[in-house]
N, C-alpha and C positions, 0 to 999 in steps of 0.2 A: 236153133243154130248156135253152135259154140262160138264164142270169141277166140280167134286163133291169134296167138302172139308168137314173135321170134324173140330169142333171149341171147343177144350179142354180148361178147365179153362176159360170159356167165358167170365165171368164178364158181362157187359151190352152189349156185342156183337160188339166191335170194329172191330175185324176181320170180322164178318158177314157183317157189314155195308159196310167195303172196298170192299168185292167181290161182294155185291149187287150193289155197285157204278160202278164196273167194267162191269156187266151184262148190267146195264141201258145205259152205255155210249158207248158200243162197241159191236162186234159181238162175244164177248166171253161169252156164257151163263154160268153161276156158279149155283150150287145148294149146300145148307148146308144139309147133310144127318144125322148129329148126332152131338150134342152138349152137354156139362157138366158144371154145375156151382153149387157149394155147398152153397152159400150164399142164402138165402132165399129172402132177399130184391133186390139182384142183379138178381135173377131168376124172380122176378116180372117185373123188368124194361126189361128184355130181352124178355119176352114172350110178354108184352104189345106192344113192337116195331116191333117184327117180326112174330107175329101170322099169319098176313095177307101176309107177305112178303114169308114166308116158311111154309105154313100150314101143310104140311105132316110131319114136324119135330115134331109138337105137336100131330097130330092126330095118328102118329104111335108111340107115346110114346118114341121117340128118343131125348128128352131133360131131361138128366140124372142129379140127384142131387149129384151123388158122382161117381167120375171117376174111384175109386179105386174098386167099387163093379159092375161097369158096366159088363154085360155079352158080352164078346168080340165076341163071336159067332154070335150074333144077329145084331152086327152093320153093316150097309150096306157098300159095297166096296167104296173105294174113291181114288181120285188122289192125295189130298195133305191134310196132317195133320197139322193143326194149333194150337199153344198152346202158351199161355202167362202164363207158369207155375209159381207158386207162388214166388214173388221177395224178400219177406220180409228176408228169411234166408240169402240172399246174399248183401242186401241193406245197403248202408253206414249209412243210417238213421235208420235201422232195427237192427235185432239181430246179423246179420253176423255170424251165427252159421253153414250155409251152409248144407251140407248133415247131420250134426250132430243135426240140429233143430228138437227136439221132439215135438213142439208144433203143434198139429193137424196132425203131420207127414209132415209138409209142406216142409221140406228140402228134402224128399224122393219123391216128386211129379214128378221129372224128370224120375224116373224109371218108373212111370206109362206111361209116353209117349213112353219109350222104349218098354213096353209091347205092346201098340198099334201098333208100327212100326213092331215088330216081328210077331203079329198076322195078320196084313192086308197087310204089305209090300207096302204101298202107293208108288207112283211115286216120291213123293217129301214131304219135311216138311218144315215148316216155323215157327221158334220159336222166342220168344221175352222175353227179360228180362232186368233188371237194369243193367247199364254200369259196376257198380262195380262187377258184376260176373266175368269179365274178370280177375280182380286181386285179387278175393277172394281167401284166403289161398295161397298168393303168387303165384297165377295162377295155382295151382294144381287142383282146382276145374274145372276150365275151360277145362284144358288139359284132364281131365278124361270124361267130356262131349263130347269132340271132339273125344277121343279115342272110347268111346262107340258107338257113332253113325257111326263112319267110320267101326268099326267091324261089324255092321249090314249091311254093304254093301253100305253105303251112302258117298256121297261127303260132304264135309263141307266148308261153306264159312260164313264169318261174317263182320259185319260192325257196328260201333256205328253210329247211326242216331239220328239227333235232329229234333224235330217237326218244329223248326224255318227253317229247310232247305227244308221244303216241304209245305210252304204256311201258317203256323200257327205262331202267335206271342207268342211263348212259347218255351222255352229252351228244356225241356224234353228228354235229351239224353238217348237213350236205345240202347242196342246190339240186333241186328237182327242176326239170324242164319238161313241159307237156305242150303238144301241138296237134291240131287237127287239120286235114285237108279242107280248105275253105271252099272248094268247089262241090264237095259231096256232103260235108257235114254241115249242114246250114245252120244248125244251132250250136256252132262252136263257142259262141260268147256265153252260153249257159255254163261252161265248165267253172267251177271254183274248187280251189285246193281245200281239202278238208280242215276244219278247225281244230287246234290242238285239244287234246283230251287231259283230264285231270290225272296226275300221276298216282297210281295206287300200288305200285310195286317198287321196293326199294332194295339197296344192296343187302340189306339183312335177309331179305326174302330170297336173293340169288344165293347167299352162302347158306341159308338156313340157320345162321347164328347172328348175333348182334355185330353190327360193321360200324366203323367209324365214319364212313362215308354214306350219305343219303343216295346221291347219284353217282355213278361210278366214272372213271376216267374213259375217254374214247378209245377203244381198243386199237392198237396199232399193228402194221404188217409184222413186226418182230423187232428183235434186237436183244441186247442184254437186259438182264434184270436191273431195274433201276433202284429199288429200295425205298422204304418208307419215307426216310428224310430227304431223298434227293428231290429237287425242285423240279426235275423232269419226270418225276415218278409216274407211271401210267399203269403198273401191274401189280402193285404191292397195297395191301390193306391190313388193317387192324382188325381182326376178327375174333371177338370173344376175348380179347386181350392178348393175342397172339398174332404176330405178323404172318401173312400167308399171301403167297403169289398166286395170282389167278391162273386158272387152267382152263383148257377148252369145254369142261363142264358148265363152268360159269359163264365163259364166253358165249357159248351157245345160247344160254337163257338171255343174255344180254343183248343179243342181236334178234331175239324173238323167233329162233328155230324151235321145232317142237321136241319133245323128249326122245322120239324115235329116230330123230336125225343124228347120224353116227358118222364118225371119221375112220375110214380104212387106211389111215396114214399116220405117221408118227405125230407126237404132240406137238413138236416144233412147227411141222406142216399145217397142223389142224389150227394152231394159233395164228399163223401167217395168213391162212385162209379166212379166219374169222375177222381180221384186221382189214382184210380187202373187200368183205362183204358189205351188205346193205341191212339197215334196220327193217326186218320184215313187216312189221305192223304199220310202219310209215308208209312203205311201198303200197301194202294191201289197201290201205285207206285212200291213197291217191288213185290207184287203179280202179277202185269201185267208183270214184267219181268219172273217171274216164269212160268206164263201160256205161254208166249211166246216160252220158251224153250220146255214146253211139247207139245205145238202144232206143232212147227217146227220139232220135232223129228218124229212126226207121219207122 
């Protein structure tokens, strides 16, 4: 039986790619049965790369443009809810308004996750957000999230994970949150976050030439080029003695997407999408541990 998952706030499909990698590399078959993404350009990239991988998702009209208007009664049953709910309201570089952020209701998107959990009661959830979420509003926001999830009958574990701890030369610290339904997953206490791995790929490998940085800057959503000497530099490197601004080609590698993953959008949109995405190997390693618990419970 395949492990079925849904992909909320899917972006370009970092979670989808991670679960697909697991299915290809092991005897753990996985299937994405529902996804949602509101940004039209990210939707283009998602469909472009996953239409052949998960054809039923698109043929059955299970790729929704808006998670808040999705008909919960029509969404297939699933084992794991995955969601990288909007991070801007909690980001150090963003508005930091949290649940009070009224722009596009982004601060309230966590409550959409709760609606899905309440309606379908999947066996597990896997959430991702910026590291600053833990400290937002002096820790009250994170405490509220934990309290609401546990009130719905789930366990709650979290860890700050860096992309550089799972094979990618990029810092990209993110908080991963994992929970299991305590009433049906009796071995939920067996879950352990995966241990960090030794980094064997560096920015010189990303560029294919000597680079002045061993580990790259965290990819951002976008903005103006910062320049090598700018203290806020995030996109410029000294490569083989020449200044180079990173492109989506390098950004794709830094987030762990495969070579065949392509962008049917402008370069500016591609860079924005990579800045919003996840570190695929880090998600994959954690998802493996979730699946182990679910399978051993059965």
